[in-house]
C-alpha positions, -999 to +999 in steps of 0.1 A: +000+000+000+028+024+009+044+017-025+012+026-043+008+058-024+045+067-029+042+059-067+010+081-069+028+110-051+058+107-075+034+106-105+015+137-093+048+156-086+062+148-121+028+156-137+026+190-120+063+197-129+056+189-166+025+211-167+043+241-151+074+235-173+053+234-204+034+265-194+067+284-188+075+284-226+064+318-239+052+323-275+066+358-274+101+366-288+123+387-265+096+392-239+125+397-214+140+425-236+174+409-233+180+410-271+186+445-284+201+463-313+216+497-304+194+498-273+162+490-293+143+458-283+145+432-310+113+414-323+091+444-313+077+471-337+058+503-336+081+527-318+091+560-334+118+587-332+091+609-315+084+582-288+112+557-288+113+524-271+146+515-255+159+485-234+164+499-199+182+487-167+152+497-146+134+464-138+114+444-113+130+416-093+116+390-117+140+399-146+171+418-156+158+444-181+127+462-193+115+482-222+111+519-215+090+544-236+093+581-229+065+603-243+083+630-261+055+641-285+018+640-275-005+623-301-039+637-293-064+614-277-050+581-290-026+555-276+008+545-288+019+509-289+049+486-293+036+453-308+044+417-317+022+394-338+019+357-330+004+333-355-023+309-341-026+274-355-054+261-334-088+277-327-101+282-292-067+279-276-067+291-240-039+316-234-025+340-208-006+372-214+013+383-183+039+409-175+049+437-152+042+474-157+053+507-142+051+544-151+061+577-137+025+588-138-002+564-127-024+549-155+000+557-183+004+521-197-013+487-200-012+455-220-036+447-248-045+417-269-060+420-304-075+388-319-074+389-357-085+367-385-069+378-418-069+416-417-101+418-396-099+425-359-122+402-339-118+414-303-097+435-280-088+426-244-071+449-220-052+445-187-053+469-158-033+501-160+002+508-145+010+524-112+042+542-101+056+510-086+060+477-105+028+458-107+015+426-124-007+427-155-026+397-169-051+388-196-066+354-198-084+346-231-094+322-258-082+326-293-117+318-306-114+317-345-084+341-347-054+332-368-032+358-352-028+374-318-013+409-316+004+416-282+005+454-276+024+474-250+001+504-249+008+539-236-013+570-234-002+599-257-022+628-243-007+661-232-010+651-195+016+623-201+041+644-220+077+637-208+064+608-186+079+573-189+063+538-191+081+505-185+071+469-196+089+439-183+089+401-181+062+397-208+050+361-215+023+347-237+016+311-226-008+286-241-027+267-214-025+229-220 
């Protein structure tokens, strides 16, 4: 009987380890912002000379670097974004986007998911906004019929955020098994 219980405990431990190990593989490229080219984070697009994105040494305890955006030019009422597109091969996949956010002014940045099929946007999902201290952001979602997920690091571009900074760190897009 003890051997059976011990075997079940080992099986459960190994099973849980495999689930967590599998979940730890992010579909995002360079979500830790370690890879850079002249200070610019590789695999991400959408930044501009007016509002550049740079790899920064300011970071939460969970990682070594972050991506920093400084709003140098206000853009009306809209939002700026740094993005990465991930192709989806299976409908109705359960996914989680997670990361850590911080800004010099509360509410400046957030994470967003856009589900797309072809060129058509199907749905947008948004995390909570940043605070002046590092905080977690998370979006749990189903891919539904999308063939692509766009991951957006969004920041407000209104005049009230001019010369303010936003940081994004430790971004992961995980498919739930």
